[in-house]
N, C-alpha and C positions, 0 to 999 in steps of 0.2 A: 619048577624053577622060580616062579613068581612068589610062592610062599616062602621059599628059602631067602629070597631077596628082601621081603618085608620083614622077616624075623631078624635078618642081619641089620637092616636099617634101624629097627626098634632097639636092638641091643646097642648099636652105636650111639643113639640118642641118649639112652640111659647112662651109658658109660662115660662117653666124652662127646659133647655136642660139637666141638671144634676140631675133632680129630679127622684126618684125611683117610681115604680108603687105602692109600698106599701104605700107611703106617700100620694098618691092622694085619696081624700074621695069618688070620683065618682066610682072608681074601687074596692072599699072595701064594703062588706056587713056585717052588724052587726048581729050576730046570738046569740040567747039566750044561755047563758052558759049551757053547758052540763056537767053532773056529770060523769066523767070518772075515773075509779079506776086506780090511779098510772100511768097515761099516760101523756106524754109531747107533743105528736104529733099525728095528725090525718091524715087519708087518705080518699079521696073521694071514695065512693062505686061505683058511676056511671061512674068512669073514664074508658074510653075505652083503651085497650092496644095499639091500633094503634097510638094514639095521644101522644104528648110530655107530660110527667108527671110533672106537676107543683106543685104537692102536697107533695114533699119530704121535709116536715117540713120547707118550704120556708118562709112562713109568720107566723109561730107559735111563739108566745111569751106569756109570762104571769108570774105569780108568782107561786111558788111552794106551795103546801098546808101546808108545814111545816114552811114557812117563817113567822116571827113574824109580818111583816108589811102588810101582806095580809088582806084586809078588810073583816071582819066577818069570816076570815079563810075559804073562799070559794075557790073551785077549778075552776078558770076561765081560759079559753084558747081562744085567738083570732086567728081566721083562716082567711087567705087571700084567697078570692074566685075570684081573678082576672083571666082573660082569659090567658091561657098559651101562650108562644112564639111559633110561627110557624117556624121562620127561624132566622139565625144569623143576617141578615140585620135588621129585625124588632127589635131584642134585642139591636143592636147597635144604631139604631134610637131612641129607647125608652130611652136609657141611655145617649143620647147626643152625640154619636159618629158618624163617617161617614164611610160608606161602599164603597165609590168611590175610589178604589185602584189605578186607572189610574191617577186621579188627585193628589193623594199622591205621586206617583212615579215622576210625573212632578215637583212637589214641591221639592222633594229630589234632583232631577237633577239640578234644579235651585240653590238650596242651595250649592251643591257641586261646581257648576260653580262659584258662588260668593266667596266661600272659596278659590278656585284656583286663582281667580283674586286678592284676598287680599294677598295670598302667593306671587304671582308674584310682587305685589307692594312692599311687605316687602323685597323681595330679591333685588329689585332695590334700595330700601332705605338703605340696609345694608352697601354697600361701602360708601355711603354718610355719614352715621353715623360713620363709621370707620375713614374716613378722619377728621370728626369733632372731634372724640376722640383723634386722633393723634395731631391735632392742639391744642386741650385743653392740652394734655400732654406737648407739646412744650411750650405753654404759661405758664404752671405750672413750667416747668424747668427754663424758663426765670424769672418767679416770684421768684423762689427759689434763683437763682443767684443774682437777684436784692436785695432780702432780705438779703443774705449774705453780699453783698456790703454795704447795709444800716447799717447792724449790725456792720461791720468793721468801717464804717464812724462814727456811734454813739459811738463806743468804742474809736475811735481816739478823737472825740469831748469830751468824758468824761475825757480822759487822759489830753487833753488840758485844760479842765475846772479845773481839779484837780491841774494842774500846775499853772494855772492862780490864783486859790484860794490860793495856797501855796505862790506864788509870791506876791499876794495882802496882805496876812497875814504878810509875811516878810517885805514888804514895810511899812505896818502899824507899825510893831515893830520898824523898822529903823526910821520911822517918829517920833514915840513916844520917842525913845532914843535920837534922834536929838533935839527934843523939850526940853527934860530933860537936855541935855548937854548945850543947849543954855541958859536955865534958870540958870544952874550952872555957866556958863561962865559969865552971867550977875551978878550973886551973888558973883562971884570971888572965887569960889571953885576950888581947885587945882585938878590935874589929879589923884593924889594918893588917895584923899578922895572922888572923884566923884563916885556917884552911877551909873551914866549912862555908864561910862567906864567899870565898872565891869559887868553891864548888857550886854553891847556890847560883852564883852569877853565870857560871858556865852552863849549868843545867837550864837556867832561864833562857840563855841564848839559844841553846840547842832546841828547846821547846818552841821558842819563837820562830826559829828557822823551819822547824817541822810544820808549825802552824801555817807559815807563809807558803810552804810547798803544798800543803793540803788545800789552802785557799786557791792557789794557782790551778791545781788539778780540778777543784770544784768549779772554778770559773771556766776552765776549758770545757769541762763536761756540760756546764750550763750553756756555753756558746754553741757547743755541738747540738745540744737539745733544742736551742733556739733556732739554729739553722734547719734542723730536721723539722721543727714545727712550722717554720716559714715555708720550707719546701713542701711540706704536706698541705699547708693552707693554699699555697700557689697551685699545687696539683688538684686540690679540691675545687678551687676556683676555675681552673682550666677545665676540669671534668664537668663542673656545672655549666660553664660556657658552652662546652661541646654538647652537653645534653640539651641546653637551650637551643643551640644552633641546629641540633638534630631534630628537636621538636618543631622548630621553625621550618626546617627543611621538609619535615613530614607534612606539616600544614600546607606548605607551598606545593609539595607533591600532590597532596589531596586536591588542592585547588586546581593544580594543573591537570590532574586526572579528570576532575569535573568539567573543566574547560574543554579538555580534549574529547570527553564524551559528547559534550554539546556540539563541538566542532564536527565530531564524527556523524552525529545525527544530521547536522546541517549539510555536511558533505554528501551524505547518502541522499538527502532530499535533492541537493543540487545535482547529484549524479543522475537521479531519476528524471529530473527536469531536463538535464542535458541529453539524456538518452531520447526522451520524447522529442526535444528540439532537433536532435540529430536525425531522427527518423523523418521528421517533417522536412528538414533541410535536404535529406536524401531524395524525398519525393519531389521537392522543388527543383533540385539539381537535375533529376531525371527529366522533369518537364522542360526545364530551361535548356537542357542538352538537346532535346528534341527540337525546341524552337530555334536554338542557335544553329543546329544543323540545317534547318530550312533557310534561316537567314543567310547562312554562309553560302549556300548555293545561289541565293538571289544576289548577294553582293559580289560573288565571283563573276556572275554574268554581267553585272553593272561595271565591274572593273575591266573586264575585257572590252566592253563598249567604250569606256573612258580611255583605255589605252589606244584603241583605234582612232578615236577623236584626237588624242594627243599627237599621234604620229602625223595625222593630216595637218594639224596646226603647226607642227615643227616644219613640215615641208613648205607651208605657206609663209612662215617667218623667214626661212632661208631664201625663198624667192623674193620677199620684200627687202631683205638685206642686200641681195645682189642688185636690185633696182636702185637702192639708196647709193651704193658704191658707184654705180654707173652715173647717177645724177651728180654726185660730188665731183667725179672726174670731169664730167662735162662742164660743170660750173667753173672749176679751176681753169680749164682750157679757155673758157669764155673770158674770164678775168684777165688771164695772161694775154690773150689776143687784144682785149680792149686796151691794156697798158701799152703794148707795143704800138698800137694804132695812135694813141695819144702822144707817145714819145716821138714817133715819126712826124706827126703833124706839127709838133712844137719845133722839131729840128728844121723842118722846111720853112716854118714861119721865121725863125731866128736867122737862118741863112739868107733869106730873101730880104729882110728888113735892114739889119745893121750888122755888117761884118767888121767895119773899122772900129766902131765903139766897143765892140766885144773884146778886141785885142787889148785895148787900154785897160778895160776892166779886169781882164785876166792877169795882166802884169801887176796891177794893184793888189789883186787877190793873192798873187804869189808872194808879194812882199809881206802882206799881212799874215799869210800862212807861215812864212819863215819865222816871223817874230813870235807868232803863237806857238810854233814848234819849239823855239828856244825856251819860251816860258814853260811849256809842257814838260820839256826835259828837266828844267830846274825843279819844277814841282815833283817830277818823278824821283829825282835825286833826294829832294827833301823827304818825300814819302819813304824812300828806302832807308834814309838815316833814321827817320822816326820808327820804322819797322824794326831796324836793328836795335834802337833804344828799347823798344817794347820787348824784343827777344832777350836783351840783356836783363831787363827788369824781371821777365819770366824766369830766366836762369837764376837770378839772385833770389827770387821768391822760392824756386825749387830748392836752392841751397839752404835757404833759411828753414824751409820745411823739413829737409833732411836732417839739419842740425837739431831742430826741435824734436823730430822723431827719435834721433839718437839720445837727446837729453831725456826724452820721455822714457825710452828703454832703460837708460841708466838710472833714472828715478825709480822705475818699477823694480829694477834689480836691487837698488838700495833699499826700497821699501820692503821687498821680500826679505832681504838680509836683516833689516831692522826689525821686521815682524818676528823672524826666527829668533833674533837676539832677545827681543822683548819677551817672547814666549819662554825662552830659556831662563831669562831673569825672573819672569813670573813664577815658573816652576821652582826655581831656586828659592825665591822669596816665600812661596807657599811651603816648601820643605822646611825652610828656616822657621817659619811661623809654627808649623806643626812640631818641630823639634823644641821650640821654645815652650809651646803648650805642654808637651810631654815632660820637659824638664821642670816646668812650673808645677805640674801635677805631682811629679816625684818629690819635689821640694815640699809641697803641701803635705804629702804623705809622711815625709820625714819629720816635718814639724809636728804633725799629729802624733807620730810615734814618740817624739821627744816629750811632747806634752803628756802623753800617757805614762812615759817613764817617770816624769816628774810627779805626776799624780800617784803612781805606784810607790815612789820613794816617800812622798808625804804620808800615804796610807801606811807604809811600813813603819815610818816614824811614829805615827799615831798608835799603831799596834804595839810598838816597843814601849811607848809611854804607858799604854793600858796594861801591858804585862808587868811593867815595873810597879804600877799602882797595885795590881793584883798581888804581886809578891810582897809589897809593903803591907798590904792589908792582911795577908796570910801571916806575916811576921808579927804584926800587931796582935792578931788573934792568938798567936802562940807566945805572947808576952815578950816579943822581941823588940828591939829598939825601932823607933819610927823611921829613922834615916837609913838609907843604903849608902854605904861608904864605898866609893870607887877610887882607884888610884889615879894620880895626876896623869901618868903616862897613857892610861886607857882613855881618860877624858880628852886628853890632847889628840890622841889618835882618832877618836870618834869625831871630834870637832873638825879635824883636818879632813877626814873622809867626807863629812857633810859639806864642808866648804868646797872641796874638790868636785864633788858631784854637782853642786850648784853652779860652780864656774864652768864646768864642762857643758852643762845644760845651757847656760847663757851663751857660751861660745857657739854651740851648735845652732842656737836660735839666731845669733848674729850672722853666722855663715849662711844660713838658709835665707835670711832676709836679703843679704848681699847678692846671693845667687838669683833671687827673685827679681831684684833691681836690675841685675845684668841682663836677665832674660827679657825684662820689659824694655830695656834700652835696645836690645837686638830686635825686638818686635817692632819698635818705633822706627828703627833704621830700615828694616825690611819694608815697612809701610811707606816710608819716604821714597825708597827705591821704586816701589810699585807705582806711586804717584808720578815720579819722574818718567818712568817707562810709559805710563798712560799719556802724559803730556807730550813726550816725543812722538808717540804714535799719532796723536791728534795733529801735531805740527806737520808731520810727514804726509798725513792724509790730505791736509789743506794744500801743501805744496804740490802734491800729485794732482789735486783738483785744478789748481791754477795752471799747471803745465798742460793738463788735458784741455782746459778752456782755450789756452793760447794756441795749442795745436789745432783745435777745431776752428778757431777764428782764422788761422793761417790757411787751413784747407779751404774754408769758405772764400777767403780773399783770392786764393789761387783759382778756385772754380769760377769766381766772378771775372777775373782777368782773362781766363781761357775763353769764357763765354763772350766777352767783349771782343777778343781777338777773332773768334769765329764770326761774330756779327760783322766786324770790319772786313774780314776776308770775303764774306758773302756780298757785302756792298761793293767791294772792289771788283769782284767777278761780274756783278750786275752792270757796273759802269763800263767794264771792259767789253762785255757783250753789246751794250748800247752803242759804245764808240765804234765797235766793229761794224755794226749795222749802219751807223752814220757815215763811216768810212766808205762803205760800199756805195751809198747814195752820192757822196761827194765825187768819187771817182767817175761815177756814171755821168753826173752833171758836167764835170770838167771835160770829159771826153766829148760830150755833146756840144758844149759851148765853145771852147777854144782848143782845138786839137793841135795847132801849130806851136803855141807858146810853150809846151812841155819840151819841145826839142831844142829851143834856143835859150834855156835857163842857164844862169851862171853857177847855180848850186850843183856841185858834183853828185850829191846823193839823189837829187831830183825831187820832184813833188811827191813821188810815191812814198818816200820816207816820212814826209810831213803828214801825209794822209794816214800812214800806219800809226803814227803817234797820236793823231787826233781821235778823241772819243766823245761822241755826242749821245746824251741820254734821251734819244727820240727815235721813233720808228718811221720808216718811209711811208709817205702817203702819195696816192696817185693824183688827187685833185689839188694838192698843195705843193707850192714851189717857193723856196726861200733862198736868199744869198748865203754865201759861205761865211762872211764876216759876222752876220747876225747869229749864225749857228755856233761859231767859235766863241763868241762873247757869252752866249747863254751857257755853253758847256763849262767854260772857265769859272763863271759865277757860281754854278752849281757845285763844282769841285771844291772851290775855296770855302763855300758855306758849310759843306759837309765835313771837311777836314777840320775847320775851326770848331765845329760843334763836338767832334769826337775826341781830339787829343786833350783839350782842357779837362775833360772828364777823367781820363787816365791819370793826369797829373794830380788832380784833386784827390782821387782814390789813393794813390801812392802816398801823398802827403798825410792823409788821415791815418793810413796804416802805420806809417813811421811814428806818428804822434802817439798812437795807441801802444805800440811796442815800447816806446820810451817811457810812457806812463807805467 
């Protein structure tokens, strides 16, 4: 069996290496169709489990029983009964492959070597191709330069051709005109009636106009070139400046880098020093912390001791204060007892010595007290009147202050309004000045344009004269007459045109000058308005300052008057308190000296009212005793002196203030 398999394999290799075993007729057996119920694949029953199973529906094919194309609708299945593969090598040989792996490896190594050799060749050829590409680029650039040169040459040739054509056409025209003129000369036609002369004049005009147009175009091109040149020069200057700035910046950056490197070095050194100092300080802080801990414990102990001492001292101070209070109360009691004793002794002495004389004295004292009471009442009424006058003056001062404050507010409002108006006027004036400047610039530009037009007209006239001279010279060269004859109508028309152009130019100049004068006048008016506004601002500021000064002075005067009123009130309160104290002493003395006389007085109000009105600026004394008449006289003298010294001051102050306000 093995020999047959090998022979079959060899024959297959020789015949067709890619042919499958299924396609070979020798290895296939035709079996009668078996009728199998709904099965598409069969398995050999005698296949041993140890061999390779080749019956896994490998060669099964056929038509399904339900297919419409099946002949006679029979269930036919073809089964490949070829011998199964025994090894991978046999299968590879059967299908036309090779199982010689060593040969394949050698082939792959050879292929890789070939690829490496080709790569090396390509790497060697790359710089050659690069040089060739660079040479091609250089040749291309040269070709582009030559193309540009040829284009310029072609353009120059075109321009020359156009010029030659124009000159040829002009020469033809001149030749034709000369022929016509010769014919007319032969016929004996005059210059005035000659068609050739008129045609020559028309041709000269057209040529003149064409020359003017060409000149304009050339000038425009020149201006454009000048502008481009200026723009390029400015760009070059800006580029140079930028380059210089960049160089300066680079130098500065280099300097900064050097400085920064030096700073870095110094910073590193400082850092190292700081680290060492930090370590030393940490050691010191650790030592100081230890010391401070010990000191803290010591000071806490001392604090506790001091607090204990303070508590004991506070207790001692409170004890001393209690003792002082007790001493003061005891001394006050002693003094009061001494005063009562002295009073009792005096009462007894006075009662025992003179009872009759005291009654007469008490009556006289009553009469004098009544008189003094009336005088005191009059003085009180006068004082009330004066106080009312003072109040009225204060009210008037307050009214004046309010008025001045209102005037100040009104002045401030007016000043704000005036400042706003002045700012608006200033803005308007500035706008007018700017408009005047703009209009003046526009007029200057117009003037320049007019001057340029005049210059262009003069240049055109010169060109016309030159062309006429050239025509005359050409005619002289061609044996033509020296003079060019022009009709009167043409001469009149040309002269009219020139005069009209000159008149128009003069009118434009005059109008521009007038406009400039008007703008200057407007500018001067706006300046005058500005000056007036500044003057008004200064005047209003001065008025505001004066009003503020007046208000400040009025406020100062008010404050002074209020201060004087306060002083007067304090003096009055002091006098009242002193009189109350004297009152108390008088009542005491009166009760001690003459107790009967108060019951038999003719005054209905009694002596108590008189005593209430009397005010003496003296304090009671135990060791001193004086009569009521002496006390009253001293009190009245003191009152009159004080009031005479105070009220003239107020009157003088009011008089000064009114004089200042009038000024």
